[in-house]
C-alpha positions as CSV (number, residue, x, y, z in Angstrom):
1,M,103.1,128.3,90.2
2,Q,105.0,125.9,91.5
3,P,104.8,124.2,94.9
4,T,106.3,125.3,98.3
5,D,108.3,122.9,100.0
6,L,105.5,122.6,102.9
7,T,103.0,121.4,100.2
8,V,105.8,119.0,98.3
9,F,105.8,117.9,102.1
10,W,102.4,117.5,102.4
11,A,101.6,116.0,98.9
12,G,104.3,113.5,99.8
13,V,103.0,112.8,102.9
14,I,99.8,112.1,101.5
15,A,100.8,110.0,98.6
16,I,103.4,108.0,101.0
17,S,100.3,107.2,103.3
18,I,98.4,106.0,100.2
19,L,100.5,103.7,99.5
20,I,101.1,102.1,103.0
21,Y,97.4,102.3,103.1
22,I,96.5,100.1,99.6
23,I,99.6,97.6,100.4
24,L,98.7,97.2,104.8
25,D,94.8,97.3,104.4
26,G,95.0,95.7,100.9
27,F,96.6,92.4,102.3
28,D,93.3,92.3,105.2
29,L,90.4,93.1,102.7
30,G,92.3,90.5,100.3
31,V,91.5,88.1,102.9
32,G,88.4,89.5,104.0
33,I,87.5,88.6,100.3
34,L,88.7,85.0,100.2
35,F,86.7,84.9,103.3
36,G,84.0,84.5,101.5
37,T,85.1,81.8,99.0
38,T,85.8,79.1,101.1
39,P,83.3,77.4,103.0
40,V,85.3,75.2,105.8
41,E,84.9,76.8,109.1
42,E,88.5,76.0,109.8
43,H,90.1,78.1,106.9
44,R,87.8,80.7,108.1
45,Q,89.3,80.7,111.6
46,E,92.8,80.1,110.8
47,M,92.2,83.8,107.8
48,L,90.9,85.2,110.6
49,N,94.0,84.5,113.1
50,T,96.3,85.6,110.5
51,I,95.1,89.7,110.4
52,A,93.3,90.0,113.8
53,P,96.9,91.6,114.9
54,F,96.8,94.4,112.7
55,W,93.7,94.8,110.1
56,D,92.8,97.8,112.4
57,G,96.0,99.5,113.3
58,N,96.1,99.2,109.0
59,Q,93.2,101.6,109.2
60,T,95.2,104.2,110.9
61,W,96.7,105.7,107.6
62,L,93.7,105.9,106.0
63,V,92.9,108.7,108.8
64,I,95.8,109.9,108.6
65,I,94.8,110.4,104.2
66,G,91.4,112.2,105.4
67,A,92.7,114.4,108.4
68,S,95.6,115.6,106.3
69,L,93.5,116.0,103.0
70,F,91.1,118.4,104.9
71,A,93.7,120.3,106.6
72,A,96.2,121.0,103.5
73,F,94.1,120.6,100.7
74,P,90.7,121.6,101.2
75,V,90.1,122.6,98.2
76,V,90.8,118.8,97.1
77,Y,88.7,117.7,100.2
78,A,85.9,119.4,98.7
79,V,85.7,118.2,95.0
80,F,86.7,114.7,96.1
81,L,83.7,114.4,98.6
82,G,81.3,116.1,95.6
83,A,82.5,113.5,93.6
84,F,82.2,110.4,95.1
85,Y,79.9,111.1,97.5
86,I,77.9,107.9,96.9
87,P,81.2,105.7,97.0
88,I,83.0,107.5,100.2
89,L,79.7,106.3,101.7
90,L,79.7,103.2,100.3
91,L,83.1,102.8,101.7
92,L,82.3,103.7,105.3
93,F,79.4,101.7,105.6
94,G,82.1,98.5,103.4
95,L,84.5,99.3,106.7
96,I,81.5,99.7,109.6
97,F,80.0,96.6,109.0
98,R,83.3,94.6,108.2
99,G,84.7,95.6,111.6
100,I,81.3,94.5,113.3
101,A,81.2,91.6,112.0
102,F,85.2,90.9,112.4
103,E,84.0,91.6,116.3
104,F,80.9,89.8,116.9
105,R,81.8,86.8,114.5
106,G,83.5,85.9,117.7
107,R,81.1,86.3,120.4
108,A,77.5,85.9,118.5
109,K,77.4,82.3,117.5
110,Q,74.1,81.7,116.9
111,M,74.3,84.9,113.6
112,L,77.5,83.3,112.6
113,W,76.0,83.2,108.7
114,L,74.9,87.1,109.2
115,W,78.8,87.9,110.4
116,D,80.3,85.4,107.4
117,W,78.1,87.3,105.0
118,G,79.3,91.1,106.7
119,F,82.9,90.6,106.6
120,F,83.0,89.4,103.0
121,L,80.3,91.8,101.3
122,G,82.4,94.8,103.9
123,S,85.7,93.7,102.2
124,T,84.6,93.3,99.3
125,L,82.5,96.5,98.6
126,V,85.5,98.9,100.2
127,A,88.2,97.2,97.7
128,F,85.2,97.9,94.7
129,V,85.0,101.7,95.3
130,Q,88.7,102.2,96.2
131,G,88.8,100.6,92.4
132,A,86.4,102.8,91.2
133,A,87.7,105.4,92.5
134,V,90.8,105.3,90.5
135,G,89.3,104.9,87.4
136,A,87.0,107.8,87.8
137,L,89.8,109.6,89.1
138,M,91.8,108.6,85.3
139,R,88.8,109.8,83.4
140,G,88.9,112.7,84.8
141,I,86.5,115.2,87.2
142,P,84.9,118.5,86.3
143,V,86.0,121.1,88.1
144,I,84.6,125.2,87.9
145,D,85.5,127.4,90.1
146,G,87.1,124.9,92.7
147,Q,84.1,123.0,92.9
148,F,83.1,119.5,91.6
149,S,80.4,120.5,88.4
150,G,79.8,117.0,87.3
151,N,76.6,114.9,89.2
152,A,77.1,112.1,91.7
153,L,76.3,108.7,89.3
154,D,79.9,110.2,86.6
155,W,81.9,107.4,88.8
156,V,79.3,105.0,87.7
157,H,80.9,104.1,84.2
158,P,82.6,101.0,82.4
159,F,86.1,101.7,82.7
160,P,85.9,103.0,86.7
161,I,83.8,99.8,87.0
162,L,86.6,97.9,85.6
163,T,88.6,99.2,87.4
164,G,86.6,98.5,90.9
165,A,86.5,95.1,90.0
166,G,90.6,94.8,89.4
167,M,90.7,96.1,93.2
168,V,89.1,93.6,94.2
169,L,90.5,90.7,92.2
170,G,94.3,92.1,92.6
171,Y,93.5,92.5,97.2
172,A,93.0,89.3,96.4
173,L,95.8,88.2,95.5
174,L,97.3,90.4,98.1
175,G,95.0,88.4,100.6
176,A,96.6,85.1,99.3
177,A,99.7,85.8,99.0
178,W,99.2,87.1,102.8
179,L,97.8,83.6,103.6
180,V,100.7,81.7,102.1
181,F,103.0,84.1,104.4
182,K,101.2,84.1,107.1
183,G,99.6,81.0,106.8
184,D,100.1,76.6,107.7
185,G,99.1,73.3,107.0
186,A,95.5,73.1,104.9
187,L,95.0,76.9,104.6
188,R,98.4,77.4,103.3
189,D,98.4,75.1,100.1
190,W,94.5,76.3,99.6
191,A,96.4,80.7,99.4
192,Y,98.9,78.5,96.8
193,A,95.9,76.8,94.6
194,R,94.3,80.5,94.6
195,I,97.6,82.3,93.7
196,P,97.9,81.6,89.9
197,R,94.1,81.8,89.4
198,L,94.4,85.0,90.8
199,V,97.2,86.5,88.8
200,V,95.2,85.2,85.2
201,A,91.7,87.1,86.7
202,V,94.1,90.0,87.4
203,V,95.5,90.3,83.8
204,I,92.5,89.9,82.0
205,V,90.3,93.0,83.7
206,L,93.3,95.1,84.1
207,G,93.8,94.0,80.1
208,T,89.8,94.7,79.4
209,A,90.0,97.9,81.3
210,F,92.9,98.7,78.6
211,T,91.0,98.2,76.0
212,V,88.2,99.8,76.4
213,S,90.6,103.4,77.5
214,M,92.4,102.8,74.0
215,T,88.6,102.7,72.3
216,F,85.6,104.0,73.3
217,D,86.8,105.5,76.5
218,A,89.7,107.1,75.5
219,G,90.5,109.9,77.9
220,A,91.0,107.5,80.9
221,I,94.6,107.5,79.1
222,A,95.6,110.2,76.6
223,Q,95.0,112.7,78.6
224,S,97.4,111.7,81.1
225,N,100.9,113.1,81.2
226,L,102.3,109.8,80.1
227,H,102.2,110.2,76.8
228,A,105.2,113.0,77.2
229,R,106.6,110.8,80.4
230,T,107.8,107.7,78.2
231,W,110.2,107.0,80.8
232,G,107.2,106.0,83.1
233,L,106.4,103.0,81.5
234,V,108.8,101.7,82.8
235,F,107.0,101.0,86.1
236,P,103.8,99.0,83.9
237,I,106.7,96.6,82.4
238,I,108.3,96.4,86.4
239,G,104.5,95.2,87.5
240,I,104.0,92.7,84.5
241,I,107.7,91.7,85.8
242,A,106.6,91.1,89.3
243,L,103.1,89.6,88.0
244,L,105.3,86.7,86.5
245,G,107.1,86.7,90.1
246,V,104.2,85.5,92.0
247,L,104.2,83.3,89.8
248,A,107.0,81.5,90.1
249,G,107.1,82.5,93.5
250,A,104.1,80.4,94.2
251,R,105.3,77.4,91.9
252,A,108.9,77.4,93.4
253,R,106.8,77.3,97.0
254,R,108.6,79.8,98.3
255,D,106.4,81.8,101.0
256,A,107.4,85.2,100.9
257,M,107.9,85.5,97.6
258,P,104.6,86.1,96.4
259,V,103.6,89.1,99.3
260,A,106.5,90.3,98.6
261,L,106.3,90.9,94.3
262,T,102.2,91.3,94.9
263,A,102.9,94.5,96.9
264,L,106.0,95.7,94.1
265,F,103.0,94.9,91.6
266,F,100.8,97.5,93.5
267,V,103.7,100.1,94.0
268,A,104.3,99.8,90.1
269,A,100.9,100.8,89.3
270,Y,100.4,103.6,92.3
271,F,104.0,105.0,90.7
272,T,102.2,104.8,87.3
273,L,99.2,106.4,88.0
274,G,101.6,109.5,89.9
275,V,103.7,109.9,86.5
276,M,100.0,110.1,84.5
277,F,98.2,112.4,87.6
278,W,101.8,114.7,88.4
279,P,101.4,117.9,89.0
280,Y,97.6,117.3,89.4
281,M,96.2,116.6,92.4
282,V,92.2,116.3,90.7
283,P,93.2,115.0,86.9
284,Y,93.3,117.1,85.2
285,Q,91.9,120.4,86.5
286,V,93.5,121.2,89.7
287,T,97.5,120.9,90.5
288,V,98.7,120.6,93.8
289,A,100.2,124.2,94.5
290,D,96.3,125.6,93.5
291,A,94.9,123.4,95.8
292,A,97.7,124.1,99.0
293,S,96.0,125.9,102.2
294,P,98.6,128.9,103.1
295,D,101.8,128.2,104.0
296,A,101.2,129.7,108.2
297,S,98.6,126.7,108.1
298,L,101.0,124.2,106.4
299,Q,104.1,125.1,109.1
300,F,101.6,124.5,112.1
301,L,100.6,121.1,110.7
302,F,104.1,120.2,110.1
303,Y,104.9,121.0,113.3
304,C,101.9,118.3,114.4
305,G,102.7,115.9,111.9
306,I,106.2,115.7,113.0
307,V,105.1,114.7,116.3
308,V,102.0,112.0,115.3
309,L,103.4,110.5,112.0
310,P,107.0,109.1,113.2
311,V,104.3,107.5,116.8
312,I,102.1,106.3,114.2
313,A,104.8,104.7,112.2
314,V,106.6,103.3,115.1
315,Y,103.5,101.6,116.3
316,T,103.0,99.9,112.6
317,F,106.7,99.0,112.3
318,G,106.4,97.6,116.4
319,V,103.3,95.7,115.5
320,Y,104.7,93.7,112.3
321,R,107.7,92.9,114.4
322,V,106.3,91.5,117.5
323,F,103.8,89.6,115.3
324,R,106.0,88.4,112.8
325,G,106.2,84.8,111.7
326,K,103.3,82.2,110.9
327,A,99.9,83.1,112.8
328,Q,98.9,81.5,115.8
329,Q,96.0,80.9,117.8
330,R,94.5,84.3,118.3
331,Y,91.3,85.4,117.5
332,G,87.8,83.9,119.1
């Protein structure tokens, strides 16, 4: 069964929204992760200044993903909720607590330690469960009659744990690159010093995950479509080259280069997953065509989407344009 044009359109909207979310919310989650690694109050204050105008708008794309998935692909939405009930709760808890911590930190000085830990742990938790969910998807999700047939702890496995740790380190690398791009002075130097370490850490964790996937958890890659689409190997190669470019950019002290190439690394990883998964939305059980709502529903959503999506895109572009350049004192 081939997907209709409307089905492909909404699958594309969700895919693009996920990629935008990963890049945009990835850097502010990364800043939150790095936030807990420095005791210097001046650094922490400047870190918050670099993301203050952007972080809440970045999470709008997560809302788009959830709403689009619920309306356009309800089968996938139901399966994901069943398979990742605990990770989704942890994700929501992390997002809520880091948001509260961000706002309260500037006012509740007597409990500063609580909000500092909340911002750091909330950011780390959100990044980890996202990566763990990706690893669980790569291993495959059991589905019977359109419903999740496993248990709530299927995602707790060495491979998803490694991909979760890889996402934390990857977001931290993106956050460090963002601090280089938006920060100045001592904070910029501090972030530059951490980029090489984070690149090495990302390579080690992902290398370990790859080794696991080729040994006692071979299903994570073997059952994918990558073996039938060898042209898709160009994306991992691009990712490796991008990481080397991040190191070169950090060494040359070119502020825009690390963030651009780290984003390219995430894009390459994302396209690699796309090659592995397509045409499945629930690997390797439910295809895009099988999961879609009726065309009448998709058409109604289309009319809503052509109004809402451009507004959000223009808003996002506008915010980044207005607050371009090095961060100024805006928080607190």
